[in-house]
C-alpha positions as CSV (number, residue, x, y, z in Angstrom):
1,M,45.2,55.7,-49.7
2,S,41.2,54.9,-48.7
3,F,39.6,55.4,-46.3
4,T,36.1,54.9,-44.4
5,S,34.0,57.9,-44.7
6,F,30.8,58.7,-43.2
7,L,28.8,61.9,-42.5
8,D,26.5,60.7,-39.3
9,G,29.1,61.8,-36.6
10,T,31.3,59.8,-34.6
11,R,30.8,55.7,-35.3
12,W,30.6,54.8,-31.9
13,S,29.7,51.2,-32.5
14,D,33.2,50.8,-34.2
15,V,34.6,52.2,-31.0
16,Y,32.7,49.7,-29.0
17,T,34.2,47.3,-31.1
18,A,37.7,48.5,-30.9
19,A,37.6,48.7,-26.9
20,T,36.3,45.5,-26.8
21,C,39.0,44.3,-29.1
22,A,41.6,46.1,-27.1
23,F,40.6,44.6,-23.8
24,L,41.2,40.8,-25.1
25,A,44.6,42.1,-27.0
26,G,45.4,43.4,-23.3
27,T,44.2,40.2,-21.5
28,A,46.0,37.9,-23.8
29,M,49.4,39.6,-23.8
30,F,49.6,40.4,-20.1
31,T,48.1,36.9,-18.9
32,A,51.0,35.1,-21.2
33,D,53.6,37.4,-20.1
34,F,52.7,37.8,-16.4
35,A,52.5,33.6,-16.2
36,L,55.8,33.6,-17.8
37,T,57.4,35.9,-15.3
38,L,55.7,34.0,-12.6
39,K,57.3,30.7,-13.6
40,L,60.9,32.1,-13.9
41,Q,60.3,33.6,-10.3
42,S,59.1,30.6,-9.2
43,E,62.0,28.2,-10.5
44,G,64.5,30.2,-9.3
45,Y,65.7,32.3,-12.0
46,G,66.9,35.9,-11.0
47,G,65.9,39.4,-12.2
48,M,68.4,39.3,-15.1
49,A,66.2,36.5,-16.7
50,V,63.0,38.7,-15.8
51,A,64.6,41.5,-17.5
52,V,65.7,39.4,-20.7
53,L,62.1,38.3,-20.7
54,I,60.8,41.7,-20.8
55,F,63.6,43.0,-23.0
56,C,62.5,40.2,-25.6
57,A,58.5,41.3,-25.3
58,T,60.1,44.9,-26.1
59,L,62.5,44.7,-28.2
60,P,60.3,44.0,-31.7
61,L,58.5,47.3,-30.5
62,V,61.4,49.2,-31.2
63,V,63.1,47.4,-34.3
64,L,60.4,47.1,-36.0
65,A,58.7,50.2,-35.6
66,P,59.7,51.9,-38.6
67,I,58.1,48.7,-40.4
68,T,54.8,48.5,-38.8
69,G,54.8,52.4,-38.6
70,R,54.4,52.1,-42.8
71,M,52.5,48.5,-43.0
72,A,49.6,50.7,-41.0
73,D,49.5,53.6,-43.6
74,R,49.6,51.3,-46.7
75,F,47.6,48.2,-46.0
76,D,44.0,47.2,-44.9
77,S,43.8,48.1,-41.0
78,R,41.3,45.1,-40.5
79,A,43.5,42.6,-42.4
80,L,46.4,43.9,-40.3
81,M,44.6,43.4,-36.7
82,A,43.4,39.8,-37.9
83,Y,46.8,38.7,-39.0
84,S,48.6,40.1,-36.1
85,G,46.0,38.5,-34.0
86,L,46.4,35.1,-35.4
87,L,50.5,35.4,-34.6
88,Q,50.0,35.7,-31.1
89,A,47.7,33.1,-30.8
90,A,50.2,30.6,-32.8
91,A,53.1,31.8,-30.3
92,I,51.2,31.3,-26.8
93,M,50.0,28.2,-27.7
94,A,53.5,27.2,-28.5
95,M,54.5,28.4,-25.0
96,T,52.5,25.7,-23.5
97,M,54.3,23.0,-25.4
98,T,58.0,24.0,-24.2
99,D,59.6,24.7,-21.0
100,D,63.1,25.6,-22.5
101,L,64.2,28.6,-21.6
102,Y,65.7,30.0,-24.8
103,A,62.6,28.7,-26.7
104,L,59.9,30.9,-24.5
105,Y,62.3,33.8,-25.4
106,A,62.0,33.3,-28.9
107,L,58.0,32.8,-28.8
108,V,57.8,35.8,-26.8
109,V,59.3,38.0,-29.4
110,L,57.2,36.4,-31.6
111,N,54.3,37.1,-29.7
112,A,55.6,40.8,-29.4
113,C,55.5,40.8,-33.4
114,G,52.1,41.1,-33.2
115,T,51.8,43.9,-30.5
116,A,53.7,45.9,-32.7
117,V,51.9,45.5,-36.1
118,L,48.6,46.2,-34.1
119,Q,49.5,49.5,-32.0
120,P,50.0,51.8,-34.7
121,V,47.1,50.5,-36.7
122,V,44.6,50.9,-33.7
123,S,46.2,54.2,-32.9
124,A,45.7,55.8,-36.3
125,L,42.6,54.1,-36.6
126,V,40.5,55.6,-33.6
127,P,41.1,59.4,-34.9
128,V,39.5,58.4,-38.2
129,M,36.3,56.9,-36.1
130,A,35.5,60.0,-33.8
131,R,35.0,63.4,-34.5
132,P,37.5,66.0,-33.3
133,E,35.2,66.8,-30.2
134,D,34.9,63.1,-29.2
135,L,38.6,62.2,-29.5
136,P,39.2,62.2,-26.2
137,H,36.2,60.3,-25.4
138,A,36.8,57.4,-28.1
139,A,40.6,57.2,-27.3
140,A,39.8,57.3,-23.4
141,M,37.2,54.1,-24.2
142,V,39.5,52.3,-26.4
143,Q,42.2,52.8,-23.4
144,T,40.1,51.9,-20.7
145,G,39.2,48.3,-23.0
146,T,43.3,47.6,-22.9
147,L,43.8,48.5,-19.6
148,V,41.0,46.4,-18.0
149,G,42.7,43.6,-20.3
150,F,45.9,44.6,-18.9
151,A,44.4,44.7,-15.2
152,T,42.8,41.2,-16.3
153,G,45.8,39.6,-17.0
154,P,47.9,39.8,-14.3
155,A,45.0,38.9,-11.9
156,A,43.7,36.0,-13.9
157,A,47.3,34.9,-14.4
158,G,48.0,34.9,-10.9
159,F,45.1,33.2,-9.5
160,L,45.0,30.3,-12.0
161,I,48.7,29.5,-11.7
162,S,47.9,29.2,-8.1
163,S,45.2,26.8,-8.6
164,S,45.8,24.9,-12.1
165,G,49.3,26.0,-13.2
166,V,51.1,27.8,-16.2
167,T,49.6,25.9,-19.2
168,V,45.6,27.1,-18.2
169,A,47.1,30.9,-17.9
170,L,48.5,30.5,-21.2
171,L,45.7,28.5,-22.7
172,L,43.5,31.5,-21.8
173,A,45.5,34.3,-23.0
174,A,45.7,32.2,-26.6
175,G,41.7,31.8,-26.5
176,C,41.6,35.9,-26.1
177,A,43.8,36.5,-29.2
178,V,41.6,34.0,-31.2
179,A,38.4,35.8,-30.2
180,R,40.4,39.3,-31.0
181,V,40.8,38.0,-34.2
182,L,37.0,37.2,-34.8
183,L,35.9,40.5,-33.4
184,C,37.9,42.9,-35.1
185,C,36.3,42.0,-38.3
186,D,33.5,43.6,-37.3
187,I,35.0,47.5,-37.8
188,R,33.5,49.1,-40.2
189,T,35.6,52.0,-40.2
190,R,39.0,51.4,-41.9
191,R,42.2,52.9,-43.1
192,G,45.0,51.7,-45.3
193,G,44.7,49.5,-48.4
194,I,44.2,50.8,-51.6
195,R,47.1,53.5,-53.0
196,R,44.9,56.5,-54.8
197,E,47.0,58.9,-57.0
198,R,44.6,61.6,-56.5
199,A,45.8,64.2,-54.4
200,V,44.6,64.3,-50.5
201,P,44.1,68.0,-48.9
202,G,47.2,68.6,-47.0
203,A,49.4,65.7,-48.5
204,K,52.7,67.9,-49.6
205,A,53.1,69.4,-46.5
206,A,52.2,66.0,-44.8
207,A,54.9,64.5,-46.9
208,A,57.7,66.3,-44.9
209,W,56.3,65.7,-41.6
210,R,59.2,64.0,-39.0
211,L,59.2,63.8,-35.3
212,R,62.6,65.6,-35.2
213,R,60.8,68.5,-36.6
214,D,58.0,68.8,-34.3
215,R,59.8,70.3,-31.2
216,L,57.0,70.4,-28.8
217,L,56.2,67.0,-29.7
218,A,59.4,66.0,-29.9
219,A,60.1,67.7,-26.7
220,M,57.0,65.6,-25.0
221,V,58.9,62.2,-26.0
222,F,61.8,62.8,-25.0
223,G,60.9,64.1,-21.6
224,L,58.5,60.5,-21.2
225,G,61.3,58.4,-23.0
226,A,63.4,59.6,-19.9
227,V,61.0,58.7,-17.1
228,I,59.7,55.9,-18.3
229,A,63.8,54.4,-19.0
230,A,64.0,55.1,-15.3
231,M,61.0,53.8,-14.1
232,C,61.4,50.8,-16.2
233,A,64.5,50.0,-14.2
234,V,62.8,49.3,-10.9
235,N,59.5,47.1,-12.8
236,V,61.8,44.3,-13.2
237,L,62.3,44.4,-9.4
238,S,58.2,45.0,-8.3
239,V,57.8,40.9,-8.2
240,F,60.6,40.6,-5.7
241,L,59.6,43.4,-3.7
242,V,56.1,42.0,-2.8
243,R,57.4,38.1,-2.8
244,E,60.7,38.8,-1.2
245,V,60.4,42.0,0.5
246,Y,57.0,41.6,2.2
247,G,56.5,37.6,1.8
248,A,53.5,37.8,-0.2
249,S,51.7,35.1,-2.3
250,E,51.5,35.1,-6.2
251,S,47.9,36.1,-5.7
252,T,48.7,39.5,-3.5
253,Y,51.2,40.2,-6.5
254,G,48.8,39.7,-9.3
255,L,46.5,42.2,-6.9
256,V,49.2,44.9,-6.6
257,K,50.2,44.8,-10.1
258,A,46.4,44.7,-11.0
259,C,45.8,47.7,-9.3
260,W,48.4,50.3,-11.1
261,I,46.2,49.3,-14.2
262,V,42.9,50.2,-12.3
263,G,44.7,53.1,-11.3
264,M,44.9,53.8,-15.2
265,V,41.4,52.6,-16.5
266,G,40.2,55.7,-13.6
267,G,43.0,58.1,-14.8
268,A,41.8,57.7,-18.5
269,W,38.8,59.3,-18.2
270,I,40.2,62.1,-15.5
271,A,42.5,63.2,-18.4
272,A,39.8,62.7,-21.6
273,A,37.8,65.2,-19.0
274,V,40.7,67.7,-18.8
275,I,41.9,67.5,-22.2
276,R,38.3,68.6,-23.2
277,R,39.3,71.8,-21.9
278,L,43.0,72.1,-23.0
279,R,42.8,74.1,-26.8
280,R,46.5,74.5,-26.9
281,D,49.1,71.8,-27.5
282,V,51.6,73.2,-25.0
283,Q,49.3,72.6,-22.1
284,L,49.2,68.7,-23.1
285,A,52.9,69.2,-22.8
286,W,52.9,70.9,-19.6
287,M,50.3,68.3,-18.1
288,L,52.5,65.3,-19.3
289,M,55.5,66.8,-17.2
290,A,53.1,67.2,-14.4
291,C,52.3,63.3,-14.4
292,L,55.3,62.5,-15.1
293,A,56.7,64.3,-11.2
294,G,53.6,62.2,-9.8
295,V,54.7,58.7,-11.1
296,G,57.9,59.3,-9.7
297,L,57.0,60.2,-6.2
298,V,54.7,57.3,-6.5
299,C,57.9,54.6,-7.1
300,F,59.5,56.9,-4.1
301,G,56.9,56.2,-1.6
302,Q,56.8,52.3,-2.9
303,G,60.5,51.7,-1.9
304,L,59.5,53.4,1.5
305,P,59.2,50.6,4.7
306,L,55.6,50.5,4.6
307,F,54.5,48.2,7.4
308,S,52.0,45.7,5.5
309,V,52.4,45.3,1.7
310,L,48.5,46.0,1.3
311,L,49.8,49.5,1.1
312,L,51.3,48.9,-2.0
313,V,47.6,49.1,-3.3
314,P,46.9,52.8,-3.0
315,L,49.8,53.8,-4.1
316,N,49.5,51.8,-7.4
317,L,46.1,53.4,-7.6
318,I,47.8,56.7,-7.8
319,G,50.5,55.6,-10.0
320,G,48.2,54.6,-12.7
321,L,45.7,57.5,-12.5
322,F,49.2,59.8,-13.3
323,N,50.2,57.0,-16.0
324,A,47.3,57.4,-17.8
325,G,47.1,61.0,-17.7
326,E,50.5,60.6,-19.1
327,N,49.1,58.3,-22.5
328,A,46.5,60.7,-22.8
329,A,48.4,63.8,-23.0
330,L,50.9,62.2,-25.7
331,G,48.2,60.1,-27.8
332,I,46.1,63.3,-28.1
333,A,49.4,65.3,-29.0
334,V,49.9,63.3,-31.8
335,A,46.3,63.3,-33.3
336,R,45.9,66.9,-33.1
337,R,49.8,67.4,-34.9
338,V,50.1,64.9,-36.8
339,P,48.4,64.5,-40.5
340,E,46.1,61.9,-41.0
341,A,47.9,60.0,-43.9
342,F,51.1,59.9,-41.7
343,R,49.6,59.0,-38.5
344,G,49.9,55.5,-38.7
345,R,54.3,55.9,-38.4
346,A,54.2,58.4,-36.4
347,N,52.5,56.4,-33.6
348,A,55.2,53.7,-34.7
349,A,57.9,56.2,-34.3
350,V,56.7,57.6,-31.0
351,G,56.3,54.0,-29.7
352,G,59.9,52.4,-30.8
353,R,61.6,55.7,-28.9
354,I,59.3,55.1,-25.9
355,N,59.7,51.3,-26.2
356,A,63.5,51.8,-27.0
357,A,63.6,53.5,-23.7
358,Q,61.9,50.6,-21.7
359,L,64.8,48.3,-23.2
360,I,67.5,50.4,-21.5
361,G,65.5,50.9,-18.5
362,F,65.0,47.1,-18.1
363,L,68.8,46.5,-18.7
364,L,69.4,48.7,-15.9
365,G,67.0,46.8,-13.8
366,G,68.7,43.8,-14.4
367,A,71.9,45.7,-13.5
368,M,70.4,47.2,-10.4
369,S,69.3,43.9,-9.0
370,T,72.8,42.5,-8.5
371,V,74.3,45.6,-6.8
372,L,71.2,47.9,-5.0
373,D,68.8,46.3,-2.0
374,V,65.2,46.5,-3.7
375,R,63.9,49.3,-1.8
376,T,66.6,51.5,-2.3
377,A,66.5,50.7,-6.0
378,F,62.7,52.0,-5.8
379,M,63.9,55.4,-4.1
380,A,66.3,56.2,-5.7
381,V,64.6,55.9,-9.3
382,G,61.8,57.5,-8.2
383,L,64.0,60.8,-7.4
384,V,65.9,60.5,-10.8
385,S,62.6,60.5,-12.3
386,I,61.7,63.8,-10.3
387,G,64.9,64.9,-11.3
388,I,64.8,64.4,-15.3
389,V,61.7,66.6,-15.0
390,L,62.8,69.2,-13.6
391,A,65.6,69.0,-16.3
392,C,63.2,69.0,-19.1
393,L,61.1,71.8,-18.0
394,P,63.4,74.5,-19.9
395,I,63.3,72.0,-22.9
396,I,59.2,72.1,-22.8
397,R,59.5,76.0,-22.4
398,K,61.4,76.8,-25.4
399,A,59.5,74.1,-27.5
400,A,56.3,76.1,-26.7
401,G,57.9,79.3,-27.3
402,D,58.9,78.2,-30.9
403,D,55.9,76.5,-31.4
404,A,54.2,79.9,-30.7
405,A,56.5,81.7,-33.1
406,G,54.9,80.1,-36.3
407,I,55.6,76.2,-36.6
408,P,52.2,74.9,-37.9
409,A,50.1,72.1,-36.0
410,A,48.5,69.5,-38.5
411,P,45.0,69.0,-38.4
412,V,43.3,68.2,-35.6
413,A,41.7,64.8,-36.8
414,G,41.5,62.8,-40.0
415,R,38.0,62.9,-40.6
416,D,38.8,65.6,-42.9
417,L,41.0,63.8,-45.0
418,A,38.6,60.9,-45.6
419,G,37.9,59.3,-48.6
420,A,36.3,56.7,-50.2
421,A,34.0,54.4,-48.3
422,A,35.5,50.7,-48.4
């Protein structure tokens, strides 16, 4: 397996380019998904139709995880990033040419296939760009690019649909996907590609790596997945909370949703500063649990009878901050504990389980929309999320004890395993 090698420290130019690519990818994905969500809601479709749309956007991330993880470790990272962007651009352009519900669902699946390829590639590439001590900073920068794109997407879709219609919003998304393809070709750091017979230090030990064998990491994934399943049950109801319960406009809905992402941007940098001080992996697990409990409290607060829809803005900002802490804690744990040669598969395995939890939550959300009041659903899910965190604490404590008893962690970053220059 080939890796780019460099001796001058963290390659920040590649980190900045990767962050810009992440911004464009996030803008393209969320503009398209958000535009279609508003389209379905405005045309009279209910919560189940929105849940199916989100299901279609998530299913490839689950089903394709074993394949895309191996692709990320085997094939050239630059080529995978470029081809995934072309696939997304083609799918989004096709969305502008049809109003058929089932055709739109199929195109959403195709668009999600591009995301399924991209995610493990980028997750595995960032630790190769950065030294171990710079990894939280570099990861926060790339995450910020993605999150700003996520925030831009809903806001852009809401305003463009109000002024010019769905087609214009989708054309913007396609343009961002194409721009990302062109920009990713400037990233010099590469991994994957040529398979080499010569041994990489630690390769034999790495061959035995499985998520279920890393008890602490598996416990973190289990806890996060369980809470995400609960939280996603109300994600499909957020458009109805803003648009129908409060009678707010499409632009207001875009603002409220964007605030969650804006909170995640600030949270990513706060989390990076905190993680730099955390030397033990178990501390990342406790940080994850604390953030999950915070998200549950925010969900409960959104279900309260607030006197103004604008109060959802600070709640979403706080929720986004906790959400970023979850992502950072788990992402750095994977980078620390998984050998470089298997990091693409590890990120795909973790992502597949988290996305499977999202699918379960989306299906529950569609069912909840038919039997529960929207506010009641938010409050119930908030309490359930907190209960899940409390139930997970003994699991984390036991996994931490097993980890301290002698289960070894993987190298902190993959730069020590770098081979020939690409």
